[in-house]
C-alpha positions in Angstrom: 0.0 0.0 0.0 1.3 3.4 -0.9 2.3 5.7 2.0 -0.4 8.2 1.1 -3.1 5.5 1.1 -1.8 4.4 4.5 -2.2 7.9 5.9 -5.8 8.1 4.6 -6.5 4.7 6.2 -5.1 5.8 9.5 -7.1 9.0 9.4 -10.2 6.9 8.6 -9.6 4.5 11.5 -9.1 7.4 13.9 -12.2 9.2 12.7 -14.2 6.0 13.1 -12.9 5.5 16.6 -14.1 9.0 17.5 -17.6 8.4 16.0 -16.9 10.8 13.1 -18.4 10.2 9.6 -16.4 11.5 6.7 -18.2 12.4 3.5 -16.2 13.2 0.3 -17.4 15.7 -2.3 -15.3 15.6 -5.4 -15.6 17.8 -8.5 -15.9 15.9 -11.8 -12.8 16.4 -13.9 -10.5 17.0 -11.0 -7.3 15.0 -10.6 -7.6 13.8 -6.9 -6.8 10.3 -5.9 -10.4 9.4 -5.3 -9.6 5.7 -4.6 -7.5 6.7 -1.6 -10.0 9.3 -0.4 -12.9 6.8 -0.7 -11.2 4.7 2.0 -12.0 7.5 4.5 -15.7 7.5 3.6 -15.8 3.7 3.6 -14.2 3.2 7.0 -16.5 5.8 8.6 -19.8 4.9 7.0 -19.7 8.1 4.9 -20.6 8.8 1.3 -18.7 9.8 -1.8 -20.3 12.3 -4.2 -18.9 13.5 -7.5 -20.4 16.8 -8.6 -20.5 18.5 -12.0 -18.8 21.9 -11.7 -21.6 23.5 -13.8 -24.2 22.5 -11.2 -22.0 23.0 -8.1 -24.3 25.6 -6.5 -27.3 23.2 -6.8 -25.3 20.3 -5.4 -24.1 22.3 -2.4 -27.6 23.7 -1.8 -28.8 20.1 -1.6 -26.0 19.1 0.8 -26.5 22.1 3.0 -30.2 21.5 3.2 -29.5 18.5 5.5 -30.0 19.0 9.2 -27.0 20.3 11.2 -25.5 17.6 13.4 -22.3 19.3 14.6 -21.1 22.8 15.5 -17.8 24.4 16.4 -16.1 22.2 13.8 -12.9 23.2 12.0 -12.6 21.9 8.4 -9.9 22.4 5.9 -11.1 22.5 2.3 -8.7 22.0 -0.6 -9.9 23.5 -3.9 -8.5 23.6 -7.4 -6.5 26.8 -8.1 -9.2 27.8 -10.6 -11.8 28.0 -7.8 
């Protein structure tokens, strides 16, 4: 297993041990290692969603319409340079 994939697996195991669910949102056409990232969602019972950049606003509106289950959370979001 590649070192990067091991890191994602360790993060997933840690999140799972803390009761954290990790959901992945990926933009279609990006070049992320979705196979490695999917391990996070898989280990924690989360979901993976690939969104079309043209309908990004609609996709995020649907995601944000879900009830809030946490607050005071810090998240780091990595976006493509064009965003």
